[in-house]
Every structure is written in C-alpha cells, then in structure tokens.
C-alpha positions in Angstrom: 0.1 -0.1 0.1 1.3 3.7 -0.7 0.5 5.8 2.1 2.0 9.7 2.5 1.2 11.8 5.7 1.5 15.0 4.6 1.8 18.3 7.2 0.6 21.9 6.8 2.4 23.8 9.7 0.8 27.0 9.3 -2.6 24.9 10.7 -0.6 21.9 12.3 -3.0 19.7 9.8 -2.2 16.3 8.7 -3.3 14.8 5.5 -3.0 11.6 4.5 -3.0 10.0 0.7 -3.8 6.1 0.3 -3.6 4.2 -2.9 -3.2 0.2 -3.1 -0.1 0.9 -5.5 1.6 2.5 -8.0 -1.1 3.5 -11.0 -3.7 3.0 -9.0 -6.5 5.1 -7.6 -5.9 7.1 -4.6 -7.9 9.0 -2.1 -6.8 11.9 0.5 -8.2 12.6 3.7 -7.9 16.5 4.7 -6.4 18.1 2.3 -5.3 22.0 2.8 -5.8 24.5 0.1 -2.6 25.9 0.0 -1.0 22.2 -0.5 -3.0 21.5 -3.6 0.4 22.1 -5.7 2.3 19.9 -3.3 -0.5 17.0 -3.5 -0.9 17.2 -7.2 2.6 17.2 -7.6 2.8 13.9 -5.5 0.3 12.0 -7.3 2.3 12.2 -10.3 5.3 11.2 -9.1 3.4 8.3 -7.8 1.6 7.7 -11.1 -1.6 7.9 -9.0 -5.1 8.6 -10.2 -6.9 10.8 -7.3 -10.6 9.8 -7.2 -12.0 10.7 -3.9 -11.1 13.6 -1.4 -12.4 13.6 1.8 -12.9 15.8 5.1 -13.3 13.9 8.7 -15.3 17.4 9.5 -16.1 21.2 8.3 -12.6 22.5 9.5 -12.7 25.8 11.2 -8.5 26.5 11.1 -8.0 26.1 7.7 -9.6 26.4 4.1 -10.2 22.9 2.7 -8.7 21.5 -0.7 -11.7 19.6 -1.5 -12.9 22.1 -4.3 -9.2 22.8 -6.1 -9.1 19.0 -5.9 -11.8 19.0 -7.4 -11.5 21.3 -10.8 -8.1 20.0 -11.0 -8.6 16.5 -11.1 -12.6 15.9 -10.9 -12.4 13.8 -8.0 -15.1 12.8 -5.6 -15.8 15.2 -2.7 -17.0 13.2 0.0 -18.1 14.2 3.5 -20.3 12.9 6.3 -24.3 13.3 5.5 -24.9 15.5 8.5 -22.3 18.4 6.5 -23.5 21.8 5.5 -21.0 22.3 3.1 -21.9 22.6 -0.5 -18.8 21.5 -2.4 -19.6 17.8 -1.4 -20.8 15.1 -4.0 -21.0 12.0 -2.1 -22.9 11.6 1.4 -21.1 9.3 4.0 -23.4 7.5 6.6 -22.1 5.6 9.6 -21.6 1.8 8.5 -21.0 2.7 4.9 -17.7 1.5 3.1 -15.2 4.2 1.7 -13.8 2.6 -1.5 -11.4 2.9 -3.9 -9.4 0.2 -5.9 -7.6 -1.7 -3.6 -8.4 -0.1 -0.4 -11.9 -0.2 1.8 -12.2 2.2 5.1 -14.8 1.9 7.2 -17.2 4.9 7.7 -17.3 5.7 11.7 -19.4 8.4 12.8 -17.8 10.4 15.5 -19.8 13.7 17.0 -18.8 15.7 19.5 -16.0 18.0 18.2 -18.5 19.0 15.7 -21.9 17.5 14.6 -20.5 16.5 11.0 -17.4 14.5 12.7 -16.3 11.2 11.0 -13.3 8.8 11.6 -12.5 5.9 8.8 -10.5 2.8 10.2 -8.7 0.2 8.1 -7.4 -3.1 9.2 -4.7 -1.4 11.1 -5.1 1.9 11.5 -8.0 4.5 11.8 -7.9 8.2 10.9 -9.8 10.5 13.6 -10.2 13.8 12.5 -10.0 16.0 15.4 -12.2 13.5 17.5 -9.2 11.8 18.8 -5.7 13.4 18.9 -2.3 12.1 20.1 -2.5 12.7 24.4 -5.7 15.1 23.3 -9.0 15.2 22.4 -10.6 17.7 19.8 -12.7 20.9 21.6 -16.2 20.9 22.3 -17.4 24.5 21.9 -18.3 25.6 19.0 -20.0 23.9 15.8 -22.5 22.1 17.7 -19.9 20.4 19.4 -21.6 18.2 22.3 -18.8 16.5 25.1 -21.5 14.2 25.8 -21.4 13.0 22.4 -17.9 13.0 22.0 -17.3 10.7 25.0 -19.7 8.0 23.7 -18.0 8.8 20.0 -13.9 7.9 22.0 -15.0 5.5 24.4 -17.6 3.4 22.7 -16.6 3.8 19.3 -13.0 4.4 18.9 -11.5 2.2 21.7 -13.3 -0.8 20.8 -10.8 -1.0 18.0 -8.2 -3.1 18.8 -5.3 -1.7 21.1 -2.8 -1.9 18.2 -4.5 0.0 15.6 -2.7 3.2 14.7 -4.1 6.6 15.5 -3.7 9.3 12.6 -5.4 12.4 13.8 -5.8 15.7 12.0 -3.8 18.1 13.8 -1.0 17.8 16.0 0.6 21.0 17.6 3.7 19.1 19.4 5.4 17.3 16.5 3.7 13.7 17.1 2.7 11.8 13.8 1.1 8.4 14.8 0.0 6.7 18.3 -2.4 3.6 18.7 -5.2 2.9 20.3 -3.6 1.3 23.2 -1.3 4.1 24.1 -4.5 6.4 23.8 -6.6 4.3 26.4 -3.5 4.5 29.1 -1.8 7.7 28.3 -4.2 10.3 27.2 -4.9 12.4 30.2 -8.3 13.6 28.8 -9.5 9.7 28.8 -8.4 9.0 32.3 -11.8 10.1 33.6 -14.3 7.7 36.0 -17.4 9.1 34.5 -19.1 10.6 31.0 -20.3 13.6 33.8 -16.1 14.1 34.7 -15.2 14.4 31.0 -18.2 17.1 30.4 -16.8 19.1 33.2 -13.5 18.8 32.1 -14.5 19.5 28.4 -16.5 22.7 29.4 -14.1 24.3 31.1 -10.8 24.4 28.9 -11.6 28.0 27.8 -9.4 28.0 24.7 -9.6 31.0 22.4 -11.4 30.6 19.1 -9.1 29.0 16.2 -7.4 32.3 14.2 -9.0 31.3 10.7 -12.7 30.5 12.4 -14.6 33.6 11.1 -12.3 32.8 7.6 -12.3 29.1 7.0 -16.0 28.0 8.4 -18.0 30.2 6.1 -15.2 29.2 3.1 -15.5 26.0 3.6 -19.9 25.9 4.1 -20.2 28.0 0.6 -17.3 27.0 -1.6 -19.7 26.8 -5.1 -21.1 24.0 -7.3 -20.0 22.6 -10.6 -24.0 22.6 -11.2 -24.9 26.6 -11.7 -21.9 26.3 -14.4 -23.4 23.6 -16.3 -27.1 25.1 -15.7 -25.6 28.3 -17.3 -24.5 26.5 -20.3 -28.0 24.7 -21.1 -26.7 21.4 -20.1 -29.4 20.7 -17.0 -32.9 19.7 -16.7 -34.9 20.0 -13.1 -36.2 16.6 -11.7 -40.0 17.7 -12.9 -38.4 17.7 -16.3 -36.5 14.6 -16.0 -40.1 12.5 -15.2 -41.0 13.3 -18.5 -38.1 11.6 -19.8 -38.6 8.0 -18.2 -39.5 5.4 -20.4 -38.5 7.1 -23.5 -36.8 4.9 -26.1 -34.6 7.9 -27.1 -33.4 8.6 -23.3 -30.8 6.4 -21.7 -30.8 8.1 -17.8 -27.3 7.2 -16.2 -27.0 6.7 -12.7 -23.2 7.6 -11.8 -23.5 6.0 -8.0 -21.8 3.6 -6.6 -23.2 0.5 -5.4 -23.8 0.9 -1.4 -25.9 4.4 -2.6 -28.1 2.7 -4.7 -28.4 0.4 -2.0 -29.3 2.8 0.7 -31.3 5.1 -1.6 -32.5 3.2 -3.9 -32.6 3.1 -7.8 -34.6 5.1 -10.7 -36.4 1.7 -12.6 -34.4 1.3 -16.2 -31.3 3.6 -15.1 -28.0 2.5 -16.3 -25.4 2.1 -13.9 -22.0 3.0 -15.0 -20.0 4.4 -11.6 -18.8 8.1 -11.5 -14.8 6.7 -11.3 -15.3 5.4 -14.9 -16.8 8.7 -16.6 -13.7 9.2 -18.8 -13.4 5.9 -20.3 -16.9 5.5 -21.2 -17.4 8.8 -22.7 -14.1 9.0 -24.9 -14.8 7.4 -28.3 -14.9 4.0 -28.1 -16.4 3.8 -24.9 -19.9 3.0 -23.8 -21.4 6.4 -23.5 -19.5 7.4 -26.2 -21.7 4.9 -28.5 -24.7 5.5 -26.4 -24.7 9.1 -26.8 -24.6 8.5 -30.7 -28.0 7.0 -30.5 -29.7 8.2 -27.5 -30.1 11.5 -25.1 -28.0 10.9 -22.0 -29.1 12.2 -18.9 -26.6 11.5 -16.0 -27.6 11.7 -12.4 -26.3 11.1 -8.7 -26.9 11.5 -5.2 -27.4 15.7 -5.3 -26.2 16.6 -8.9 -22.6 17.2 -8.6 -21.0 14.5 -9.8 -23.6 14.2 -12.8 -22.3 18.1 -13.2 -18.6 16.9 -13.9 -20.0 14.1 -15.8 -21.9 16.1 -18.4 -19.2 18.4 -18.9 -16.9 15.4 -19.2 -19.4 14.0 -22.0 -19.8 17.3 -24.0 -15.9 17.5 -24.0 -15.7 14.2 -25.6 -18.5 15.7 -28.4 -21.4 13.9 -26.7 -23.9 16.9 -27.4 -27.0 15.0 -26.5 -25.6 15.0 -22.7 -27.6 16.5 -19.9 -27.6 15.8 -16.0 -30.3 15.8 -13.5 -30.1 19.1 -11.1 -30.1 18.2 -7.5 -29.5 14.2 -8.2 -31.8 11.6 -6.9 -32.7 13.7 -4.1 -34.6 16.2 -5.8 -36.0 13.1 -7.9 -37.4 11.9 -5.0 -38.9 15.6 -3.9 -40.8 15.5 -7.4 -42.3 12.3 -7.0 -40.2 10.2 -9.1 -40.7 6.7 -8.7 -37.6 4.7 -6.8 -37.0 1.1 -6.9 -35.4 -0.8 -3.5 
C-alpha cells in the first residue's frame, strides 16, 4: 500500500494520501487548500489517479482543499451526511464503506468535536479527524460540538478498536505523528476520567480562544460553489420535474453515476443504466460505452445531489457527446418531485 502523511505547518494539519499501489486510484483525507500543488505533484510522481477527497469534518482552522482538487482532478468530494458544506458530491453515513481500487475504509460517525465529525478505519489504522488526538481530544465548544457525544464517540466507538490500531489524527501541535488506540487508552490525560460527567466537566472548562482562522475558514468551507451552476448556465441541465417526462422514452438513457452502496441505501430510478462516476473518462471517450450510446440516445446523468453528474456532463460534452445533460439536484431532487424509486 502507498501511504503518505503530509503536514501543513500553518494550521498544524495532517493530510493523508492512500492508494493500493502505483498506477492505482488514490484517496486523500483532510486536504489543505494551500498544499494542493504539493498533492498534485506527489500524485504525478507516484503515478496515481485521485478519485476521492474526503474531509473528516467541517474545519475551522484552514480552508479545505476539496474544491481545488475537484476542479483540477475531477475527483469525488466526500463528507458525512450531516455536513452543511456545498462542495460535497458524496455524503457518507455510519456503517458505509469508503472504497477506492484495492482499499476499503469503514465509515464511523464520531460526533462531539463537531456534529459532522467522522472517522475512517482500515484494518490496522484509523483516521480520527479532531475527535481523538494524540494525547488529547478535539474541543467541543463550537460548531454544535457536544462533550457527551464526544465521550460516546471515543469510549464506545474508537476505543473499541484493537489496541494495536494506529491512530492518525487531523492535527498535532507537538510534533507527534502517530499513536495507537492502546497508547491513547493508557496515556491520553483526557481519557483518564471516571465517568462521562467528569469528561463533560473537563471539556466545558478548557476556556480556549477560538481558532485564528475560524471566522474565515468556516464560511469559506461551507459555501465553496457548485459545478451545477456553471453547467446550468450552458444549458446542459434539466430539472427533476422535467426529467420525470424523460422516464421510459426509448430515445433517452438515464445514467446513474452513484456507487453500489448508495443505490442500495437510497434506491434506484427504474430502468437507469449504472456506470459509476469513477469510470466516466473511459466511458465517454471514443469507443467507450457512453460515447457509443450517446450517438443513439440522449444521455441524462444523475447522482446523489447533482455534483458528480455536473462534472460527468461536462466531460461528456467535451468528448463530443452533444446530447448529454444532467438532472439538477440528483436523486434527492428526483424524490422530492415524486419520481419513482426501486429498492
């Protein structure tokens, strides 16, 4: 496995690049905007294709690199389903799998630092965001933080992982790079509490100043901007109401870009063709299945909320598939419009 821990000294943020091998798909966790050039250079040096960029939570101390990576690599941007960030094209829930080629991470909802905090676990390591730090825990006094929830996330979720599980947090301010679940159980001073009430009292009396970037980073990370607005301006979008009238037409192919677990959880549009977004480049180029299909039928792409389909229709149009459009708002908008769903 290829694994790189990358550091931003300004915000003391760790970002993590993961892939199964050279030439494979890659995933990055908690990217920082100012380091995107570095990530791109490393991806090229390692011959990797970035397919997913993930934030463990809405950060208050730096501006995320999700949007810049989306624009430069056309990757999927992912966060937990509770997030209010508009850049997200895939929303994850507790118990989901975050998959790329050869790598699978368990998605664990670990609120407390914020209400949208998630951790991601592999066989031998866990990426804990700001929930569990090395010899510390994330503060709980802003962004709907809750010390009771954080206690539950740590003691009843993360500390139940094997003691040898390596802990990779989103931040460290002392120069530590990695710990283990067992080390933190024994040596983390904030975990040496006799009860949840004692933990709540501890966290409620830290009296810390707000992060320096908080007033800038939080609104910037919430409202980054959508590809859908650009695509609509070019006339490549249809509303969910209009898409209902396309259902069943022999000259129209509905193309579902979501992954298997999303379709199983949220249902399918009857008769839709399933081709995951990660394969879009191969499928729209000459000789690809969508390029051939687009010469015979109008293509209507859709995904969960419309972001992946907006990028897909752009790729299709650039490949010469003039008939391509996408459903604004994705399957979420389709359901609101009363569109049929199969489970």
